[in-house]
C-alpha positions as CSV (number, residue, x, y, z in Angstrom):
1,M,192.7,-119.2,60.1
2,N,192.2,-122.8,59.2
3,K,195.0,-125.4,59.0
4,K,195.2,-125.3,55.2
5,V,195.8,-121.5,55.1
6,K,198.5,-121.7,57.8
7,L,200.2,-124.6,55.9
8,A,200.1,-122.6,52.6
9,V,201.6,-119.5,54.3
10,A,204.3,-121.6,55.9
11,V,205.2,-123.3,52.6
12,V,205.4,-119.9,50.8
13,V,207.6,-118.4,53.5
14,I,210.0,-121.4,53.5
15,I,210.2,-121.4,49.7
16,G,210.9,-117.7,49.7
17,A,213.6,-118.0,52.3
18,L,215.3,-120.8,50.4
19,G,215.1,-118.7,47.2
20,L,216.8,-115.8,48.9
21,L,219.5,-118.0,50.3
22,I,220.3,-119.5,46.9
23,A,220.3,-116.1,45.2
24,S,222.6,-114.6,47.7
25,G,225.0,-117.6,47.6
26,L,225.2,-117.4,43.8
27,N,225.8,-113.6,43.9
28,N,228.8,-114.1,46.2
29,N,230.4,-117.0,44.5
30,T,229.8,-116.5,40.8
31,G,232.2,-113.9,39.4
32,S,233.9,-112.5,36.4
33,Y,236.6,-114.3,34.6
34,L,239.2,-111.6,34.1
35,T,242.7,-111.4,32.6
36,I,245.4,-110.2,34.9
37,Q,245.5,-106.9,33.1
38,E,241.8,-106.4,33.5
39,A,241.9,-107.4,37.2
40,L,244.6,-104.9,37.9
41,A,242.7,-102.1,36.1
42,E,239.6,-102.9,38.1
43,Q,241.3,-103.6,41.4
44,N,239.8,-100.7,43.2
45,S,236.3,-100.9,41.8
46,S,236.0,-104.7,42.2
47,A,236.9,-105.0,45.9
48,G,234.8,-107.8,47.3
49,K,233.7,-109.2,44.0
50,Y,234.4,-112.8,43.2
51,I,237.0,-113.0,40.4
52,Q,238.7,-115.8,38.5
53,M,242.1,-115.3,36.8
54,E,244.5,-117.5,34.9
55,G,248.2,-117.0,34.6
56,K,251.6,-118.6,35.2
57,L,253.6,-118.5,38.4
58,A,256.1,-115.6,38.4
59,K,259.6,-117.0,38.9
60,G,261.0,-116.5,42.4
61,S,257.8,-115.0,43.8
62,T,256.7,-117.9,46.0
63,T,256.7,-117.5,49.8
64,W,255.4,-120.0,52.3
65,D,254.6,-119.5,56.0
66,A,254.1,-122.9,57.7
67,N,252.9,-121.4,60.9
68,S,249.9,-119.7,59.4
69,V,249.7,-122.1,56.4
70,T,249.9,-119.1,54.0
71,L,251.1,-119.2,50.4
72,G,252.1,-116.1,48.7
73,F,253.0,-115.9,45.0
74,G,252.9,-113.7,41.9
75,L,250.7,-114.6,39.0
76,T,251.8,-113.3,35.6
77,D,250.5,-113.1,32.0
78,G,254.0,-112.3,30.7
79,K,253.4,-108.5,30.9
80,N,251.6,-107.9,34.1
81,K,252.0,-109.4,37.6
82,I,249.6,-109.6,40.5
83,N,250.5,-110.7,44.0
84,I,248.2,-113.5,45.4
85,T,247.8,-114.6,49.0
86,Y,246.3,-118.0,49.7
87,N,245.5,-119.6,53.1
88,G,245.9,-123.3,52.5
89,V,248.2,-126.0,51.3
90,K,250.1,-125.5,48.1
91,P,248.5,-127.6,45.3
92,D,250.2,-130.4,43.5
93,N,252.2,-129.4,40.4
94,F,252.1,-125.8,41.6
95,D,255.8,-125.2,40.6
96,S,255.5,-127.2,37.3
97,G,255.0,-124.3,35.0
98,Y,251.4,-125.2,34.1
99,P,248.8,-122.4,34.0
100,I,247.3,-121.6,37.4
101,I,243.7,-120.5,38.0
102,V,242.9,-118.5,41.1
103,E,239.5,-117.7,42.4
104,G,239.0,-115.1,45.1
105,R,238.6,-111.4,45.9
106,F,240.5,-108.2,46.2
107,N,240.7,-107.3,49.8
108,G,241.8,-103.7,50.1
109,A,245.4,-103.5,51.5
110,S,245.8,-107.3,51.4
111,G,245.7,-107.4,47.6
112,F,244.1,-110.4,46.0
113,V,243.2,-113.2,48.4
114,A,242.6,-116.5,46.7
115,E,239.9,-118.8,48.0
116,N,240.7,-121.6,45.6
117,I,243.7,-122.5,43.4
118,K,243.7,-124.9,40.5
119,V,246.7,-126.0,38.4
120,K,246.0,-127.1,34.9
121,C,247.7,-130.2,33.7
122,P,247.6,-130.4,29.9
123,S,249.5,-133.7,29.6
124,K,246.5,-135.5,31.4
125,Y,244.1,-134.4,28.7
126,E,246.5,-134.9,25.8
127,A,246.9,-138.6,26.8
128,E,243.1,-139.1,26.7
129,A,242.8,-137.3,23.4
130,K,245.4,-139.7,21.9
131,K,243.6,-142.7,23.2
132,Q,240.2,-141.7,21.7
133,P,241.0,-141.9,18.0
134,K,242.4,-145.5,18.4
135,A,239.2,-146.6,20.1
136,S,237.0,-145.1,17.4
137,A,239.2,-146.7,14.7
138,S,238.9,-150.1,16.2
139,K,235.1,-149.7,16.3
140,Q,235.0,-149.0,12.6
141,Q,236.9,-152.2,11.6
């Protein structure tokens, strides 16, 4: 084999390997956005699948273990409740009553294990929305 053929084969192998890595990474971390009711209905069939859910913190459901840095809480849509376990620090505004988005997987007996938690903060966006009309009004004058 000459050098050009060897180089071409090496490039094809490297590009193929990178493509497989990207595809497997996307499969594991792109998931379904489910309501809490849908997630509970699919709990057994969706074990291991990456899921995103949104709800509010169930009152009185928060537990914190400082030794293992584990946060436990209930997420509710007003009718249904699902128990969440998260290994990490409690996010800012967690107890504020704003909607919470959890991303993670059902893990058999452990229930839903969150890999990421986000807290929505509507006041942040409302303030920006109020500023925008004033700015556009001053441009028109």
